[in-house]
C-alpha positions as CSV (number, residue, x, y, z in Angstrom):
1,M,60.8,143.9,75.8
2,A,57.3,144.7,76.9
3,K,56.2,148.3,76.4
4,K,54.1,150.4,78.8
5,N,50.4,150.7,77.9
6,C,49.6,154.0,79.6
7,C,46.8,154.7,77.2
8,T,45.1,152.4,74.7
9,K,43.3,153.5,71.5
10,K,40.1,151.8,72.7
11,I,38.7,150.1,75.7
12,T,36.9,146.7,75.4
13,S,34.5,145.1,77.8
14,I,36.1,141.7,77.0
15,G,37.7,140.1,80.0
16,G,39.0,136.6,80.9
17,S,40.6,134.4,83.4
18,A,43.5,131.9,83.3
19,L,42.8,128.2,83.6
20,I,44.8,124.9,83.7
21,E,46.6,125.1,80.3
22,G,44.1,127.4,79.0
23,I,42.1,130.7,79.1
24,M,38.5,131.7,79.3
25,M,37.5,134.8,77.4
26,R,34.2,136.5,78.1
27,G,32.7,138.9,75.5
28,P,29.4,140.7,75.3
29,K,27.8,137.8,73.3
30,R,30.0,134.7,73.8
31,T,32.1,133.2,76.5
32,T,34.7,130.7,75.2
33,V,37.2,128.3,76.9
34,C,40.4,127.5,75.0
35,V,42.7,124.8,76.3
36,R,45.9,123.5,74.7
37,T,45.8,119.7,74.5
38,D,49.1,119.3,72.6
39,D,51.7,121.3,70.7
40,K,49.5,121.7,67.6
41,T,45.9,121.5,69.0
42,I,43.8,124.0,70.9
43,Y,40.5,122.8,72.2
44,S,37.7,125.4,72.1
45,E,34.2,125.3,73.7
46,D,31.5,127.9,74.3
47,I,30.0,128.1,77.8
48,G,27.2,130.2,79.2
49,I,24.9,130.8,82.2
50,K,21.8,132.7,82.9
51,T,23.2,135.7,84.8
52,I,21.6,137.1,87.9
53,P,20.7,140.5,86.3
54,E,18.9,138.5,83.5
55,K,16.8,136.8,86.2
56,V,16.4,139.8,88.5
57,K,16.6,143.3,86.9
58,L,17.2,144.9,90.3
59,F,20.8,143.6,90.1
60,K,21.5,145.9,87.2
61,L,21.6,148.8,89.6
62,P,25.0,150.2,90.8
63,L,26.5,148.4,93.8
64,L,24.1,145.5,93.4
65,R,25.5,144.7,89.9
66,G,28.9,144.3,91.5
67,I,27.6,141.5,93.8
68,A,25.8,139.8,90.9
69,G,28.9,140.2,88.7
70,L,31.1,138.5,91.2
71,I,28.8,135.6,91.7
72,D,28.3,135.1,88.0
73,S,32.0,135.3,87.3
74,M,32.6,132.6,89.9
75,R,30.0,130.4,88.3
76,L,31.5,130.8,84.9
77,S,35.1,130.3,86.2
78,Y,34.1,127.1,87.9
79,K,32.6,125.7,84.7
80,A,35.6,126.8,82.7
81,L,38.0,125.3,85.2
82,M,36.3,121.9,85.2
83,I,36.6,121.9,81.3
84,S,40.2,122.8,81.4
85,A,41.0,120.2,84.1
86,D,39.2,117.5,82.1
87,K,41.2,118.4,79.0
88,A,44.4,118.6,80.9
89,I,43.9,115.1,82.3
90,E,43.1,113.7,78.8
91,A,46.2,115.4,77.4
92,G,48.3,113.9,80.2
93,E,49.2,117.3,81.8
94,I,47.7,116.1,85.1
95,E,48.4,112.5,86.1
96,E,45.3,110.7,87.3
97,E,46.1,108.5,90.3
98,E,44.8,105.0,90.7
99,P,41.8,105.1,93.1
100,S,42.2,103.5,96.4
101,K,40.0,100.6,97.6
102,F,38.1,103.1,99.8
103,E,37.5,105.4,96.8
104,Q,36.4,102.4,94.7
105,W,34.0,101.4,97.4
106,L,32.5,104.9,97.6
107,D,32.3,105.1,93.8
108,G,30.3,101.8,93.9
109,K,27.9,103.1,96.5
110,V,27.2,106.6,95.4
111,G,28.5,106.6,91.8
112,D,28.6,110.0,90.1
113,K,27.2,111.7,93.2
114,L,30.6,111.2,94.9
115,V,32.3,114.0,92.9
116,K,29.4,116.4,93.7
117,I,29.5,115.5,97.4
118,L,33.2,116.1,97.5
119,M,33.0,119.3,95.7
120,V,30.3,120.7,98.0
121,F,32.2,119.6,101.1
122,S,35.5,121.1,99.8
123,S,33.7,124.3,98.9
124,I,32.1,124.6,102.4
125,L,35.5,123.9,104.0
126,G,37.2,126.5,101.7
127,V,34.7,129.2,102.5
128,A,34.9,128.4,106.3
129,F,38.7,128.7,106.1
130,A,38.6,132.0,104.2
131,V,36.1,133.5,106.6
132,G,38.2,132.5,109.6
133,L,41.4,133.7,108.0
134,F,40.2,137.0,106.7
135,F,37.5,138.0,109.2
136,F,38.1,136.4,112.6
137,L,41.9,136.1,112.7
138,P,42.6,139.8,112.1
139,T,40.2,140.8,114.9
140,Y,41.7,138.2,117.3
141,I,45.3,139.4,116.5
142,F,44.4,143.0,117.0
143,S,42.8,142.2,120.4
144,W,45.9,140.2,121.4
145,S,48.2,143.1,120.2
146,S,46.4,145.6,122.5
147,H,48.2,143.9,125.4
148,V,51.6,144.8,124.0
149,I,51.0,147.9,121.8
150,P,49.8,150.9,123.9
151,A,48.3,152.7,120.9
152,F,45.9,149.7,120.4
153,V,44.5,149.9,123.9
154,N,40.8,150.8,123.9
155,D,40.4,154.5,124.8
156,V,36.6,154.9,125.0
157,K,35.5,157.4,127.6
158,Y,32.4,156.8,129.8
159,V,30.7,159.3,132.0
160,C,28.0,159.4,134.7
161,E,26.9,161.4,137.7
162,V,28.1,160.2,141.1
163,P,25.4,160.0,143.7
164,E,25.6,162.7,146.4
165,G,27.3,161.5,149.6
166,A,29.5,158.9,147.9
167,T,32.8,158.4,149.5
168,E,33.9,155.2,147.7
169,I,33.5,154.1,144.1
170,M,34.1,151.1,141.9
171,F,34.4,150.7,138.2
172,M,33.5,147.2,136.7
173,K,33.0,145.6,133.4
174,S,29.9,143.9,134.7
175,P,27.8,144.4,137.9
176,D,29.8,141.6,139.5
177,G,33.3,142.9,138.7
178,P,36.2,143.2,138.1
179,Y,37.6,146.7,138.8
180,T,39.8,149.3,137.2
181,Q,42.2,151.7,138.8
182,R,42.2,154.5,136.2
183,I,39.9,157.4,137.1
184,A,39.5,161.0,135.9
185,L,37.3,163.7,137.4
186,D,35.1,165.6,134.9
187,G,37.4,164.2,132.1
188,K,39.9,167.0,132.8
189,T,42.1,166.2,135.8
190,N,43.5,163.0,137.2
191,Y,41.6,161.8,140.2
192,W,43.5,159.6,142.6
193,Y,42.1,157.4,145.3
194,T,43.5,157.7,148.8
195,D,42.9,154.1,149.8
196,R,42.1,150.8,148.2
197,T,40.4,147.8,149.7
198,T,40.5,144.4,148.1
199,L,37.3,142.5,148.3
200,D,36.8,138.7,148.4
201,D,35.9,138.5,144.7
202,G,39.2,140.3,143.8
203,S,37.6,143.6,142.9
204,Y,38.7,147.0,144.5
205,R,36.7,149.6,146.2
206,L,38.4,153.0,145.6
207,V,38.1,155.4,148.6
208,S,38.1,159.0,147.4
209,E,38.9,162.3,149.1
210,S,35.7,164.1,147.9
211,I,33.5,163.3,145.0
212,D,30.1,164.4,146.3
213,G,27.7,165.2,143.4
214,S,30.6,165.2,140.9
215,G,30.4,163.9,137.3
216,I,33.1,161.3,136.8
217,T,34.8,160.0,133.6
218,Y,36.3,156.6,133.1
219,R,38.6,155.8,130.2
220,D,38.5,152.2,129.2
221,T,42.0,150.8,128.8
222,E,41.1,147.1,129.0
223,N,38.7,146.7,126.1
224,W,35.7,146.1,128.4
225,G,33.0,147.3,126.1
226,K,30.6,148.2,129.0
227,V,31.5,149.9,132.3
228,Y,29.4,150.0,135.5
229,L,29.9,152.3,138.4
230,R,29.0,151.5,142.0
231,A,29.1,154.1,144.7
232,F,29.2,153.8,148.5
233,D,28.9,155.9,151.6
234,G,30.7,153.9,154.1
235,D,28.9,150.5,154.1
236,K,25.8,151.9,152.5
237,E,25.6,151.3,148.7
238,L,24.1,154.2,146.8
239,T,23.7,152.7,143.3
240,G,22.0,149.4,143.9
241,E,23.3,145.9,143.5
242,K,23.8,146.2,139.7
243,G,25.3,149.7,139.8
244,I,25.0,152.3,137.1
245,E,25.8,151.6,133.4
246,M,28.0,154.6,132.3
247,T,27.3,156.2,128.9
248,V,29.9,156.7,126.2
249,S,31.1,160.3,125.7
250,D,34.1,159.8,123.3
251,H,35.2,156.8,121.2
252,G,38.8,157.9,120.9
253,I,40.9,157.0,117.9
254,V,41.6,153.4,118.5
255,W,38.8,152.4,116.2
256,V,40.8,153.9,113.3
257,Y,43.9,151.9,114.3
258,R,41.8,148.7,114.5
259,S,40.3,149.0,111.1
260,V,43.6,149.9,109.4
261,F,45.4,147.2,111.2
262,E,42.8,144.5,110.3
263,G,42.7,145.7,106.7
264,I,46.5,145.7,106.2
265,L,46.7,142.3,107.8
266,K,44.1,141.0,105.4
267,I,46.0,142.4,102.4
268,M,49.2,140.8,103.7
269,L,47.5,137.4,104.2
270,F,46.1,137.6,100.7
271,L,49.4,138.6,99.1
272,G,51.3,136.1,101.2
273,Y,48.9,133.3,100.1
274,I,49.2,134.0,96.4
275,L,53.0,134.4,96.7
276,I,53.3,131.0,98.3
277,V,50.9,129.5,95.7
278,S,52.9,131.1,92.9
279,Q,55.9,129.0,93.8
280,M,54.0,125.8,92.8
281,G,54.9,124.5,89.3
282,E,51.3,124.2,88.1
283,M,50.3,127.6,89.4
284,K,53.3,129.2,87.8
285,R,51.9,128.1,84.4
286,V,48.4,129.4,85.3
287,F,49.9,132.8,86.2
288,M,51.8,132.7,82.8
289,Y,48.4,132.1,81.1
290,H,47.1,135.0,83.1
291,G,49.8,137.2,81.7
292,A,49.0,136.0,78.2
293,E,45.4,137.0,78.7
294,H,46.2,140.5,79.7
295,K,48.8,141.0,77.0
296,T,46.4,139.8,74.3
297,I,43.6,142.2,75.5
298,F,46.0,145.1,75.5
299,C,47.1,144.2,71.9
300,Y,43.5,144.2,70.8
301,E,42.8,147.5,72.6
302,N,45.9,149.1,70.8
303,E,44.4,148.0,67.5
304,E,47.4,145.9,66.6
305,E,47.2,142.7,64.6
306,L,46.7,139.7,67.0
307,T,50.0,138.0,66.4
308,V,52.4,136.4,68.9
309,E,55.1,139.1,68.3
310,N,52.6,142.0,68.8
311,V,51.2,140.4,71.9
312,K,54.6,139.9,73.4
313,K,55.3,143.6,73.2
314,Q,52.4,144.5,75.6
315,I,52.6,144.9,79.3
316,R,51.0,142.2,81.5
317,F,49.4,144.5,84.2
318,H,45.8,145.4,83.4
319,P,43.5,147.6,85.6
320,R,40.4,145.5,85.0
321,C,41.7,142.4,86.6
322,G,40.4,140.1,89.3
323,T,43.5,140.6,91.4
324,S,43.0,144.4,91.3
325,F,39.3,143.9,92.2
326,M,40.3,141.8,95.3
327,V,42.8,144.3,96.5
328,I,40.4,147.2,96.0
329,M,37.7,145.2,98.0
330,L,40.2,144.8,100.8
331,I,41.0,148.5,100.8
332,V,37.3,149.4,100.8
333,G,36.9,147.0,103.6
334,I,39.2,149.1,105.7
335,I,36.9,152.1,105.3
336,V,33.8,150.0,106.0
337,G,35.4,148.7,109.1
338,L,35.7,152.2,110.5
339,F,31.9,152.2,111.0
340,V,31.7,148.8,112.7
341,P,32.0,149.0,116.6
342,A,34.7,147.1,118.3
343,K,32.0,145.3,120.3
344,P,28.6,145.5,118.7
345,F,26.0,145.2,121.4
346,G,28.9,144.6,123.8
347,I,30.0,141.4,122.1
348,A,33.4,141.4,120.5
349,F,32.7,138.2,118.5
350,L,30.0,140.2,116.5
351,R,32.5,142.6,114.9
352,P,33.8,140.1,112.3
353,V,30.3,138.8,111.8
354,F,29.1,142.4,111.0
355,K,32.1,142.9,108.7
356,L,31.2,139.7,106.9
357,L,27.6,140.8,106.5
358,L,28.9,144.1,105.0
359,L,31.1,142.2,102.5
360,P,28.5,142.8,99.7
361,L,28.9,146.5,100.2
362,S,32.7,146.3,99.8
363,C,32.1,144.1,96.7
364,G,29.7,146.5,95.2
365,V,31.9,149.6,95.8
366,G,35.0,147.7,94.5
367,Y,33.2,146.7,91.3
368,E,32.2,150.3,90.6
369,L,35.7,151.5,91.2
370,I,37.1,148.8,88.8
371,K,34.7,149.9,86.1
372,I,35.8,153.5,86.5
373,C,39.4,152.6,86.3
374,G,38.7,150.5,83.2
375,R,36.9,153.4,81.4
376,H,39.1,156.4,82.4
377,E,42.7,157.3,82.6
378,N,43.5,160.1,85.1
379,L,45.3,160.7,88.3
380,F,42.4,159.4,90.4
381,T,42.1,156.1,88.6
382,R,45.9,155.6,88.5
383,I,46.0,156.0,92.3
384,I,43.0,153.5,92.7
385,S,44.6,151.0,90.3
386,A,48.1,151.2,91.7
387,P,47.8,148.6,94.5
388,G,46.1,146.1,92.3
389,L,48.7,146.6,89.5
390,W,51.5,146.0,92.1
391,A,49.8,142.8,93.2
392,Q,49.6,141.6,89.6
393,R,53.4,141.3,89.7
394,I,52.7,138.1,91.6
395,T,49.6,136.8,89.8
396,T,50.9,137.3,86.3
397,K,54.0,136.0,84.7
398,E,55.5,136.4,81.2
399,P,54.0,133.8,78.9
400,D,55.6,131.6,76.3
401,D,54.5,131.6,72.6
402,K,52.3,128.6,72.9
403,M,50.3,130.3,75.7
404,I,49.9,133.4,73.7
405,E,48.5,131.4,70.8
406,V,45.8,130.1,73.2
407,A,45.0,133.6,74.3
408,I,44.8,134.9,70.7
409,K,42.4,132.1,69.7
410,A,40.2,132.7,72.8
411,I,39.8,136.5,72.2
412,E,39.2,136.0,68.5
413,E,36.3,133.7,69.4
414,V,34.5,136.3,71.5
415,I,35.2,139.6,69.5
416,P,31.7,140.6,68.1
417,D,31.4,141.7,64.5
418,D,29.3,144.8,65.4
419,G,31.9,146.3,67.8
420,S,29.5,146.1,70.8
421,D,32.4,145.3,73.1
422,I,33.9,148.8,72.7
423,I,33.3,151.0,75.7
424,N,34.9,154.1,74.3
425,A,37.7,155.0,71.9
């Protein structure tokens, strides 16, 4: 029975990630990959990269170090994953299929470059899929939902002065149309037209009782982005062919609904994806190694001897985990989204583009919050950590003894003799 690690005796900077039949552990001085090749053998190999902060000292600053840390972690994880995949194939854990005639032809033409070409292509395809899934799809679904959910309808208010002598007015999303029927006078009282004439282009001219010299307010209920007013005195147009572009007086509250809706949908897509993946046999074992990694780190932080029995007693949910980092990033993204207009420069397509450009900010803030949660134990950090710890119920599973042995060997390889990994005690 695993016990609850509410507080550990010390906190280490050592972290890791689960691989195919193995674990990568990263300490302050060494990064080691350990892969089980058979029941009695564990392959071990040190790997390393020149980190971004080592190249550019600017990336040691708060927020920027989070961006650099994420990129460096991805680079290391990729190298470690390739090693574990190779060893798993050698050990027979992954069956290598006989290449087709087309693959043999490609291999004869491009040789070793084929693997690199395929990896680059698959990476580009994967990034494009992720961007579409997590940035453009939520925006599209919200816009579609506004047609069936009244609260999601745009409620931006626009105002302008109506030229004196005007007896008829039109509201349009562009100088050429179309119209809207909803009108308010001075933003206080409903203002109803007394007649409506349909023009050849399908737009309406709204004939009013009396609006001479009045300021008029239009509430956008159709997600137009921009609103133009055209005023007439009989057949005489008072606002020119292009009309008057109205100015925004109130953005309403729909921008809050939009950001929260998109953020929650992203979290659901993320959790749904890993939940589906977790049902695959190979991924179940990876998630079991993930649990072994967390349990072993907890055992070390509790200053217990690194044995299989001691590791098994630990809990598998750790606050400094990549899953927690991803969930925190998504939550921070909801807050960041509050500051991105529904239609930057009047173009709805730019909203997901702007949010994508602001991803480094979410990444940097998420990294700093993860560091705080890893160093401190209080009500604030427990609240911040909670969503990520819940998500780890999907991404971590209880390991078997053989997996724990791999995790123990990996962490023993990277524990420094001088205690430089200890953050506090």
